[in-house]
N, C-alpha and C positions, 0 to 999 in steps of 0.2 A: 415834525420831520417829515420829509415827504418821503414814502415807500419808494421802494425800488419794484420797478416794472418787474413781473416773475415770468420769466422766460418759459418759452415753451418746452415740453419735454424731447430729450432730443432721441432720435426713432432708434428702436430694438435694430440691433445688427440680426440681418439673415443667417441663418443657420445653416454650419457648410453641408450639412445632409439632413434629407426629411425624417422626421421621428419615425417613421417605421422601417428605414434602412440604419437609424442607429440601434434602433431595438433588438433588429436582426442581427448588428454587430455585434454587440453585447452578450447575443444569446450564444453566437457560434464563439465566443473569445470565452467562456463557461465552459461551452463542451471542450476547449482545448485544455485549457489551463485548471489542473486539477484543482476543487476547492480546498480553501486553506482549513487544516484541520490538524487536531496533538501529531497525529502521524508525518507531519510533511516531513520531517527530517531524512524518512525510508525513503524518499526520492533522490536524494543528495547523493547516494553511495550506489556505482553501478557495477562494483567491482565485487567478485567472490572474495577475494583478499584483501583488507584495505591494508594501505602503507603512509605512515606519514614519516616524512624524512627532516629533519632540522638539525643543525648545528649541535653538539654534544660539548658544553662551555666552550671554552676557545680552543680553534685546530691547531694553531701552534701551540703543542705541547706532544709528548711523544703517546702515538696510539699505534692502533693496529694495522689503520693504514699506510702511517710513515714507515710502520715498522717492512711493510711490504716494498714501498721505497727502499729501503736500506737493504735489503735482500737483492734488489734489483742492482743497486751499487754496488754492492758485496763483490755480486760476481763478474763486473767487469762488461755488462750490459749497459748500453749495446757498443760498447768500446770492442767485446768480442763476438763473435755470432752468437746468437742464439735459437734456437728451433722456438723459441715462444713469438706469438705476434700480437698485435696491439689487443687484439680481441682477448685473447689468451690473459693476457694482462688485466684488461680490463674486467675480468671474469674473475681472475685471481683476490683483484680490489675490491670486488663487488663482494665474494665470500668472506673474506677476511674481516674487512671490516664494518659494514651494515649488516649483515646477514649473522654473521660470528658474534658482533655486538647483539644483535637482539637475543640471540640467547642465554648471551650472559648477561643481559639488562634484567634476568628473568630471578636471577639470584639477588640481588638489590630491591625485591621486594615490589608491591602494587604502586608506593609513590612515584615509581620511574618510569610507570607505564601509564598512557590514557586509561580514563574508564569506560568500560565496558555499557554500553546503552543495551537495554532490553524494550522489545517491545510492547507497548500499553497494554495493560490490559491481561497479562499474558497470566493463565489458569494455574493457581499454584496444586502442588500435587500432596491431598488431603491423606498424610498417612501417619500414625501417631509416633514413628521415631525418627520423623523430619520437622517435629516441631521445632519453634523460633531458638536459635542458640542450643542447640544440642550437637552434640559432634556428628551426625550425620549431617546435619544442615550443614553445618559449617563445613563440609568436606563435600557434598555433591549439590549444595544451593545452586541456584540459577542467577545468586546475586552477586554482586562483585567480589565479598568476600568466599565465595564457594572454592575449594582447591580445581573439584572436578571440571569446574567450569573454568576456570581458568587453563585448564591443559589442555580443554577442547577448543576453545575461543583463540585462543593465544601462543600456547606452545606447539599445538601441532601445526598450525600454518606455518611456524617462526622455522620450525624442525624441518619440514618439507621442503620449502625452497630453500632451505639450507643443502640438502641433500640432493634434490633437483640439480642444483647448480654444482655440485660437488662430482655428482655422479657425469656431468658435463666432461669437468676438469679431469677427472680419472681416479684410480682405487687410492693414491695417495690423499687426493683432499677427501674423499669418502670416510678412509680411517680418522685423518685429522679432524673431521667435523664431529665424528661419534667422539671422539676427546673431548672437543670443547664441549659436548652436551654432557660428559660425564663431570667435566670440572666447572657446571653450571650449577646441575643436580648437588654435587660437593658445596658450590658456595651458596646454595639456598637452603642445605640441612645448615650447615657452620652458622650463617644468617640467623635463622630461626633458634637456634642452637644459644649459642653464645651472642647474641645481638649484632654482631659486625663480620662483616666481610674478610679472610686477611689478604693481607696484600700481594702474598706468594700467590695465590691463585689468580688475582686481577695480571701480575708481570705476567702470568701465564696465557692466557687469552691477549694479552696487549701486546709481548713483544715475542714471548719464545714461539710460539702456534705459530702467528702466522708470519714470522722471520722462514723458520722450518718449510713452511707450505710455499713461500717464493721460492726458497734454494730448490727445492725437488721439484717442482714443478720447471724453474728454470735451467736447468740438467746439470745440478750440484749434485753429483751421484755421493752416497757412502766410501765407492772404492775411486775417488776419484782424490788428485794428489790434494787438494783445496780443502777436502773436509774436513779435517782435525782444526784446521786454521779458522774456516766459517762458522763451526760449531765451538768451538773457544769462544771468539767476539760474539755467539747469540748467549751464551752462557754468563760472561760478563754483561753483557746488557740487560740481560735479565734480572741479574743482581742488581744495579745499577738500578733499574726499576724496580725492583721489591723496597730497596732503601728510600726511592723517593716517597714512595705510598707510603713508609712509615713514618716519615721527618715532618711529610706535607700534614700527618696528623698530630705528631706531637715535634716541635722541633727539638726537642734535646733528648729525642730519642737514640739512647746509647748502641742498639743493634742497628739499627738504619742508620747511621753514622757509620758504624762498624761496614756496614756493606758497600755505603758508599765509597769510601776507603779502600777495601779490598779492589772493588770495581775499577777503580780509578788508576791503583798502583796495576794490575793486571792489564789495562788499556794502554798505558805506555810500555810496558814490557812487549805487551805484542805487536806495539806499534816499533819499537827497536828492531825487533825480530824481522819484522817485516821493512825494516830499513825505507821509513816513511818520514822523513824530518819536519816534511812542512807542516805534514797533520801533527805530527807531535806538539809542536810549535804552536797553531791553532789552539790545538786542546789546553794548554799549560795558559794561553790567553783568557781562554774560558774559564776553567777550574778555579786561577788565582783570586779572581774576584767571587766565585761561587762560594767557597772555601771562608774568604772573607764575612760573606754574607752571615755564614754559618756558627762564624764564630763569636759574630756581634750579637747576632738574636734575633737578625730581621726577618721579615716573613721570604717565605720562600720560595711563594707561590708563584714570582714571578722570574721564577731560577727554572721556570717549565722550556722558554722559549731557547735557552743555551743548554741543557741538557739534547732537548730536541737535534740541534745544530750537530753537539759533539757528535749524537747517534751516526748521523750523516755526515758525518765528516769522518770519523772513523771508519764508514764501511766504504765509503771513496776510495778511503789509502787504500782496506787489503784490497779491494776490487782491481783497482791500478798495479797494487804490489803483485798480484797471482798474473 
């Protein structure tokens, strides 16, 4: 068999840059870019207080942000004149939903928070009462299990930022922010005592306090003729949300079902007194399938969006009636 002629080697491509220039470029690149080390994660943070925002479960459910919108609808804004501007509305929502929510999340425990990463190589404090597993180490330790560590790294920035926004909004926001902090502390104590958070505390932070914040900052004062009607609406939806939290945990919770029934009857009477037949009909359309699902024992998590719709419809009806 005849051998194929050996083809001459292809000429090498000329380099784009001379070797000396490439060496200088690589040295310049190493001088500009920090070398990869175990502490490279430190370069990803440029803020004094880090914040990470994400949607908490489904947004189409009763939350503090929607309670602020319900307060807005209940006051008749923008159908009537209001002293609040769009900037004020944005600050009210920012305080009531993300910031108060971050304070309330502390009551749920560390599983609801991101881990606190410490700098590698931190020197421990060698003291006899700070041995691993001791009560003092659990309280004062710098790892993610230390309570004092959690207060300094998480609670203080969240409370400080919430207080700063509340100070801009006025004394009412400051007092309500302090009340949210107190409710969060009670929730944390109860969570570490009995193992779960009462649904009533969740309803206070989710519905009652955000709704009251919106009402008071939107110009509805206690001496207003609409005040009793507005407060009644807030109380009824607090009871309703309280019942929601109980029946979502246990479908056959008789106390939760009783709270839902009492709130629904109260809302119907309130709308009748407010002469809102259209809203009354819409709520009847929403509540009949809801109670049918409760009677049949079907999953209730899908009812969240209908509970939210009923809350906004009733608030808008009261706002238009006023």
